[in-house]
C-alpha positions as CSV (number, residue, x, y, z in Angstrom):
1,V,-0.1,-0.4,-0.1
2,R,1.4,3.7,-0.9
3,N,0.8,6.4,1.3
4,V,0.0,9.5,-0.8
5,R,1.1,12.8,0.8
6,K,-0.9,16.2,-0.3
7,T,1.6,19.0,-1.4
8,P,2.0,22.2,0.6
9,T,-0.3,23.9,-2.3
10,Q,-3.5,21.6,-1.8
11,I,-5.7,23.1,0.9
12,D,-8.5,20.9,2.7
13,N,-11.6,23.0,2.6
14,G,-14.3,21.4,4.5
15,G,-13.3,17.9,3.1
16,K,-12.7,19.3,0.0
17,T,-9.3,19.4,-1.7
18,C,-8.4,22.6,-4.0
19,A,-6.2,21.8,-7.2
20,A,-2.4,22.6,-6.5
21,T,-2.8,26.3,-8.7
22,G,-0.8,28.3,-6.1
23,V,-4.0,31.1,-5.9
24,N,-5.1,31.9,-1.9
25,P,-8.7,31.9,-2.2
26,L,-8.3,34.2,1.2
27,H,-6.2,36.6,-1.0
28,D,-8.5,36.2,-4.0
29,R,-11.6,37.0,-2.0
30,L,-10.0,39.9,0.0
31,T,-8.9,41.8,-3.8
32,R,-12.2,41.1,-4.9
33,L,-13.7,43.0,-1.6
34,N,-11.5,45.7,-2.3
35,E,-12.5,46.6,-6.0
36,V,-16.1,46.9,-4.9
37,A,-17.5,50.2,-5.3
38,M,-18.2,52.3,-2.2
39,E,-19.6,55.7,-1.6
40,V,-18.1,58.6,0.5
41,I,-18.5,62.1,0.7
42,L,-15.7,64.5,-0.6
43,R,-14.0,67.0,2.1
44,E,-11.4,68.1,-0.5
45,T,-11.6,68.6,-4.4
46,I,-10.2,66.0,-5.9
47,D,-9.3,66.3,-10.0
48,N,-11.1,63.6,-12.5
49,L,-13.0,62.1,-9.2
50,G,-15.4,65.0,-7.9
51,R,-15.8,68.6,-5.7
52,R,-15.7,68.9,-2.3
53,G,-19.4,67.9,-0.8
54,E,-20.0,65.6,-3.7
55,I,-21.1,61.9,-2.8
56,V,-19.1,59.6,-5.0
57,D,-18.3,55.9,-5.7
58,V,-14.8,54.7,-5.5
59,K,-13.1,51.3,-5.4
60,R,-13.3,50.3,-1.4
61,G,-9.6,50.3,-0.9
62,Y,-8.8,53.2,-2.3
63,A,-11.1,54.8,0.6
64,R,-10.3,52.7,3.0
65,N,-6.2,53.0,2.0
66,F,-6.3,56.4,1.2
67,L,-9.1,58.8,1.2
68,L,-10.6,57.7,4.3
69,P,-7.2,57.9,6.9
70,Q,-6.4,61.2,5.0
71,K,-9.5,62.4,5.9
72,I,-10.0,63.5,2.3
73,A,-13.5,61.7,2.7
74,L,-16.0,60.5,5.0
75,P,-18.5,57.2,4.9
76,V,-21.9,58.6,4.0
77,T,-24.0,59.3,7.0
78,D,-26.3,61.9,7.9
79,A,-24.0,63.6,10.5
80,N,-21.0,63.5,7.9
81,K,-23.3,65.3,5.4
82,R,-23.9,67.8,7.8
83,Q,-20.6,68.2,8.8
84,V,-19.1,68.6,5.2
85,E,-21.8,70.9,4.3
86,R,-21.1,73.1,7.0
87,E,-16.9,73.0,5.8
88,R,-18.2,73.5,2.3
89,E,-19.9,76.6,3.2
90,T,-17.1,77.9,5.2
91,V,-14.8,77.3,2.5
92,E,-16.6,78.2,-0.1
93,L,-16.9,81.9,2.1
94,R,-12.9,81.7,2.2
95,E,-12.8,81.3,-1.3
96,S,-14.7,84.0,-2.5
97,E,-12.7,86.5,-1.1
98,E,-9.8,84.9,-2.1
99,R,-10.6,84.9,-5.6
100,Q,-12.1,88.5,-5.3
101,V,-8.4,89.6,-4.1
102,E,-6.8,87.4,-6.8
103,E,-8.8,89.3,-9.5
104,D,-7.8,92.8,-8.1
105,H,-4.1,91.5,-8.3
106,A,-4.8,90.4,-11.9
107,K,-6.2,93.8,-13.0
108,R,-2.9,95.3,-11.2
109,L,-0.9,93.2,-13.4
110,Q,-2.6,94.1,-16.7
111,S,-2.3,97.5,-15.9
112,V,1.4,97.7,-16.0
113,E,3.2,97.1,-19.7
114,C,5.9,94.5,-18.9
115,V,9.1,95.6,-20.8
116,I,12.1,93.9,-20.3
117,A,15.7,95.1,-22.6
118,R,18.5,92.9,-23.4
119,R,21.1,93.3,-25.4
120,V,21.0,91.7,-28.7
121,G,23.8,91.0,-31.5
122,E,23.7,92.0,-35.0
123,T,21.1,89.4,-36.2
124,N,19.1,90.8,-33.6
125,T,19.8,87.2,-31.4
126,L,19.5,87.7,-27.7
127,Y,22.4,87.7,-25.3
128,G,20.8,85.3,-22.9
129,S,16.9,85.1,-22.4
130,V,13.7,86.2,-20.9
131,T,12.6,83.7,-17.9
132,T,9.9,83.7,-15.2
133,A,12.3,84.9,-12.7
134,D,12.9,88.1,-15.1
135,I,9.0,88.8,-15.4
136,S,8.8,88.5,-11.3
137,E,11.8,91.1,-11.0
138,F,10.2,93.4,-13.2
139,Y,7.3,93.4,-11.4
140,E,8.6,93.3,-8.1
141,K,10.2,96.5,-9.3
142,Q,6.7,98.1,-9.7
143,Q,5.8,96.9,-6.2
144,I,3.8,94.4,-7.6
145,V,4.6,90.7,-6.0
146,V,4.4,87.6,-8.2
147,D,5.2,84.3,-7.6
148,K,7.5,83.2,-10.6
149,R,5.9,80.2,-10.0
150,K,2.5,81.0,-11.0
151,I,4.2,82.7,-14.2
152,Q,3.4,80.0,-17.0
153,L,5.9,80.0,-19.2
154,S,6.9,76.7,-21.4
155,E,10.6,77.5,-22.0
156,P,12.4,81.2,-21.9
157,L,11.7,83.9,-24.2
158,K,14.8,84.0,-26.6
159,E,13.8,86.7,-29.2
160,L,12.6,90.0,-29.4
161,G,9.0,90.8,-29.7
162,E,5.4,90.7,-28.2
163,F,4.4,87.4,-26.1
164,Q,1.5,86.5,-24.4
165,V,1.9,84.8,-21.2
166,A,-0.3,83.6,-18.3
167,I,0.1,83.9,-14.6
168,R,-2.3,81.6,-12.7
169,L,-3.1,83.2,-9.9
170,H,-5.6,81.3,-8.3
171,R,-7.8,77.9,-9.5
172,D,-10.6,80.4,-11.0
173,V,-8.1,83.7,-11.6
174,T,-5.6,83.5,-14.5
175,A,-3.9,87.2,-15.4
176,E,-3.4,87.3,-19.5
177,I,-0.1,89.6,-19.8
178,T,1.7,91.0,-22.5
179,V,5.8,90.5,-22.3
180,K,7.7,93.4,-24.7
181,V,11.6,92.1,-25.1
182,V,13.1,95.0,-26.8
183,N,16.9,95.5,-27.7
184,E,18.3,97.2,-24.9
185,S,20.4,99.7,-26.7
186,A,17.5,101.1,-28.4
187,S,15.1,101.6,-25.4
188,T,18.2,104.0,-24.1
189,T,18.2,105.9,-27.4
190,D,14.6,106.2,-27.5
191,E,14.5,108.4,-24.6
192,P,13.0,112.1,-25.0
193,E,15.6,114.6,-25.3
194,Q,15.6,117.2,-22.5
195,A,14.4,121.2,-23.9
196,P,16.7,123.3,-24.2
197,T,17.8,126.0,-21.6
198,S,17.1,129.4,-22.9
199,S,20.1,131.8,-23.1
200,E,20.3,135.4,-21.4
């Protein structure tokens, strides 16, 4: 009589022997459970998911492992709905005030012509370039603070001319300005001549 020994990958489940597939049934069940959708209330606006106060469907694993521990969302209950609604009203009031401040900021930026002078070669090629730091520095001299990280310039300006540049001041406020890059020598010679003094 031969003794047949079960391999470690065979699992006795209520008297039934599972095939040696290498799959853990418990792990597989937990994985499927994490894929099941659940409803949560967002406490913050999340791109491609929803705005603050909205009830959205997300994967259970995403909710339990990230949204809920980080307090970005809450389970859907009447108490949590009231809490999020109060938070939403408070935040909307604050954001409205911030938006008004940045709209005024945008008007100040657009009221000042941004002119930056650079040395050029014989073929009107710039020595160097104009960067976000240069634009920020220009406005700083005009007593207007601009964070250079908010200036949306894909690459430095490397030639003379006028360029439209966006400054993202707020999620809902963008200032569109014109940056004029001019010849440094021409800008100095264009200064108006002083009127001659009368001689006695």
